[in-house]
C-alpha positions in Angstrom: 49.0 84.6 -92.2 49.6 83.5 -88.5 47.4 85.1 -85.4 50.6 85.3 -83.2 50.4 87.9 -81.0 53.1 90.2 -80.5 52.6 90.8 -77.1 52.8 87.8 -75.4 56.3 86.5 -74.0 58.5 84.3 -76.0 58.2 80.4 -75.0 61.0 80.0 -74.2 61.0 82.7 -71.0 57.6 81.2 -70.2 59.1 77.5 -70.1 61.6 78.9 -67.8 59.3 80.2 -65.4 57.2 77.5 -65.4 60.2 75.2 -64.6 61.7 77.7 -62.1 58.6 77.9 -60.3 58.0 73.7 -60.0 61.3 73.7 -58.6 60.9 76.2 -56.0 57.8 73.9 -55.1 59.9 71.0 -54.9 62.1 72.7 -52.7 59.6 73.7 -50.4 57.8 70.3 -50.3 61.2 68.7 -49.6 62.1 71.3 -46.9 58.8 70.6 -45.1 59.3 67.1 -45.1 63.0 67.3 -43.8 61.5 69.4 -40.4 61.5 67.7 -37.5 58.0 68.4 -35.4 58.5 68.6 -31.6 57.0 65.8 -29.7 53.8 66.5 -27.9 54.9 65.5 -24.3 51.5 65.0 -21.5 52.3 67.2 -18.9 52.2 65.1 -15.6 49.5 65.5 -13.2 49.7 67.3 -10.2 48.0 65.8 -7.2 46.7 67.9 -5.3 47.9 67.0 -1.2 45.6 68.1 1.5 46.3 67.7 4.9 
């Protein structure tokens, strides 16, 4: 007799879910790499002119 769990999902469904999750993580990583971050420009110093 084999000790199989009848409530467990089929192996094909489990592998499909794992591949889908990994694929979405790869797409998210590619999207994050492709985003251009804004360049921070230093604000020009204001001169205090007293007359």
